[in-house]
Each structure stands twice: as C-alpha cells, then as structure tokens.
C-alpha positions, 0 to 999 in steps of 0.5 A: 525522460532523460532525468529518470533514474538508472534502473527506474522500476516499472511494476505492480503491487499487491498485499498478502491478505488481499490476494493469497487467501485463507490467511486464517491467523490474522486479525483481519480474518477475525474481523471479517467473520464478526463485522456486519456488512463486511465481505470476506476474503476467503480464498481471495485470488489464490495467489498464495499457490499461483504467485509464479503465474502472476509474476510471469504475466507481469514480466512477459508484459514488460514490467521490471518489478513486483511489490509483494508482502510477507505475511506476519500472521503466517510466519509467526502463528504464535509468539516466538514460533517461527514457521521456517516453512513459511519463510521458505515460501516467501523466499521461493517468491523472491527467487521466482521474481528475480528469475523472471527479471522482476525486482522484488520490492518486499513489504514486511507489514500490510495492515494485517497483524497476527491475531495473537498480536492483536489480542495483546493490544496491537500497536498500543500493547506493551511488547508491540515494538519488541514483537515487531522487531523479532518478526523483522529479524526473522524475516531478514534471514530470507532477504539476501539479495533483495534491494527494496524493503518497506517496513510498514505499509501506510502507517497513517491508515494503519493508525486509523485502523487501530483506532477504528478496531478499538471503537469496534469492540462496542456492539453498537459501533460495529453497525457503523463500520466503514471500510478504510478504503471506500470514501465517497460523497455518500458517507462521512470523511474518515477520521484523523488517525490517532497521532499516538499510534502514529508515533508508536508506528514510527518507533516500530519503523525506526527499530525495523530499519535498524535491524534491516540495515544491520542484516541486509543490503536493501534500501529501506523505507516505508509507504505513506498514504498521500491524499494530495490535500489542497486548501481552499482560499483562506484555509491554508493554516487548516491544511497544515494542521490536518495534513500534519496529523494525516501525513506529515507526522509519517513523512517526517519520520522517513527523512533518514530512510533510503526512500519514501514510498508514496501512495496516492489515488485521488485529491481532496480539498480542505475548507474551514470545516476540514476535509471536503467529501469527494463531490459527486461526479459521473467519473468517480471511482468505484471507491467513491473518489474523485477522478484525479490523475493529477493527485500523484504529482501533488503527492510526490511534490509534497512528500519530497518537501516534507522529507527533506528530499528523501528519494521517492518510490511510487509504491501505489497509484491506480484507479478503481474502475470496471472500465479498463479504457479509464484505467489507461487514461488515468494512468497515462495522465498520472504518469505525465504529472509524475514525469513533470515532477521528475523534470523539476528535479525530484528524485523518483526511483520507480512507479509501481501500479496498484494493483496487479490483480483485481483483489479483496479490497479490505471488506469489499470485492467490487472495487477493481484496481487490477491490470489482471482480472481473476475468475474467483471460481476458477482463479483463471487470470485474464490480463486487461489491455492496461497490463500490455499498455503499461508494459509497453510504457516500461519498454519506452520509458514514457507514456 
C-alpha cells in the first residue's frame, strides 16, 4: 500500500440525470416518454434538492471524494441562454463538498444533452463542437478551486447511444430498443460504437480541455467504459480490432490529458465471431453481467498501456446487486486487483465507487448499484453496510 499516491481519492459517484429528477429539458427525458419498454426517471431520487444530505452520508462514512455532474440541459435551456441560477446551484454543490471534506470530481457531460442540441443533430450536427465549447466556457465560471474535471463521460458509450438514437427514429426500430447498460446472455451484445461519432467526441474533448486548461487549474481528463476484453486462443487479432473501435480510439485520445478515468464492471471474451455474450451463471449481476471483480485490474493495465502511461483515476467500478454482502465481496476483490496493478508501478490516483445511491439506470430502476438505498416515495436515504465498509477501507487505505 506504500505505493498509493499522496492524496489518493476514496469516493463514490453519481450522474445528474440518474439522481436529480425532473430533467425536463434533456433529450433523455424526451426519449423516456416515447420509447416503449423504457421506464421513466421522473423525480429520480431528488438529489437535486438533497445533495447535501447525500454528501454528508459519504463524508461521515469516511470517504474523501464525490464525483457528480453538471447538467448541461439545465445550465443552457436554450441555445446561448445560460442560467446563472443553475450555475449557482452547482457551485453550491462544489462548496458543500469542500466544506464536508470531499474532493469534488466534476463531470461536465454524462450522456444527456439539451433537447435543442439533439434536435440540431446532436454530436454530428454542424455546430456541435462550437455549442459544447460555449457550454464548457460558461461552466468554468464556477470551477474555481476544483481539482478534477471530467469533460465527457464514457464517450464510447455516448457514440453508441448517438447511433442507437438515430436508428430509433424508425418506428419499427423503437420496438427493439436496448438499454445501453443492460447486457446479459438473454439479449444480443451491444453493437460497436460509430467511429465517426467517436472522432467527433474526441475533437469535442480536446476543445473542452483547451478551455479548461486556460481558465481553471483543474486536472482535466475524460472517462472511458473499459470492458476488460480478453481473447480466446487464436483470436488476438480480433481482440485488437474490436478493442480499438470500442475503447482504444478513446484511450489514445487521452494521451495528453492529466488523467484518464477508467470505468469497468465486468469482463468479456472475444472469439472468432466477436464479443461473446456473458455466460449464464447464478452470480450474474442485475444487469446480466458476469461476476468479474478482476475486470478492474485488466482494464487499468490496458488503459495504462494504451494511453502511454497517463495517470489513472478509477471513476466508476461497482456491481448491480440486491445483495449488499455480494457488493462488499466484489469490491474487496476488485480493490485487491487494483492494488496489484499499483504495486506493479501503475499510477492510480483514486477509486470512486459506482454508485453513491441506487438510481435510475438509463431506462430501468431494478439494477441497484448504490452504497445507499433510497425510498422513491419518501426519498428517505438508507445507508447500506457497504458504505460503512468502504469508508473504513478509505481510513485504512486498504481493503
């Protein structure tokens, strides 16, 4: 454990749309009303109003960081119309975190767009980069003192969502809607993200990074969904091909960043046909993923290699389970794999568990990732044993 970086972050993460509630102006809110089979976010877990309570639970448990997002759809409800009231709200969140002893890790874009941005063509629209730059510049006004900023969350998943959103314009395609976060043996493997959209997102990230480096002192990076893919015998070339379009395009775009956010939950094999579905097993998670706590070690090692040694911040790692004992067992083993990578010389700056709260899981409410359960009628918070356990890990600096 002596190799842990000074100031190693121990925390948990959320995303605005998944916890705030009533994000009426976002493209995801619109999609929820139209897509058959998709549950609605509604009030979510009302963290927009209860963020101080949520942060205090983390701080009191012993955690030292909280990753949360600024919702672009709230900050810019119409093109060029910046809401100073909403920016002030997010600044209060930053100040509350600092006051409680939590390092704020701020994400500027976590899957959702303003509905007007989507109507302009989204990330493939002519003005997409310009629009995002303007929003990021406005956001820098409240980032004074923030040490960690993620520009875009999981651009590889975002590119996939953009592709699926285009397809969903066809009525017949809507019937085949698949949640981007639920991928088990009972359904097809999610398709590859569109590299053209991925390239556009890399351009947007670099443009945002330039603005943030000019106007803030924050370490700047983005986060990538890392699937910890492994090759079956003889299929190493197939692995390289698939890993490039799904991950490495985005990891390579982070080579000049201050850090790379690694997000990993499970692992999948690549055979001659491509990515193999998660095998059915009794311990599969509520998202259908295989129980693979070793995935974070695989993901961190590959990200370190693909980014040419960019410092790593684990910005998401966790398990969808109703059994909190399983959550603790998974996380303990995941941390052992992470620390083995640290002992091998990989520069890891922190571990942020997904998620702080049980929340809206992009079309579903059933998968529960949280360290804290929430009564969706009363919004009462119920910390799980895993929260106290992770807080104690943070105090000791080891699982």
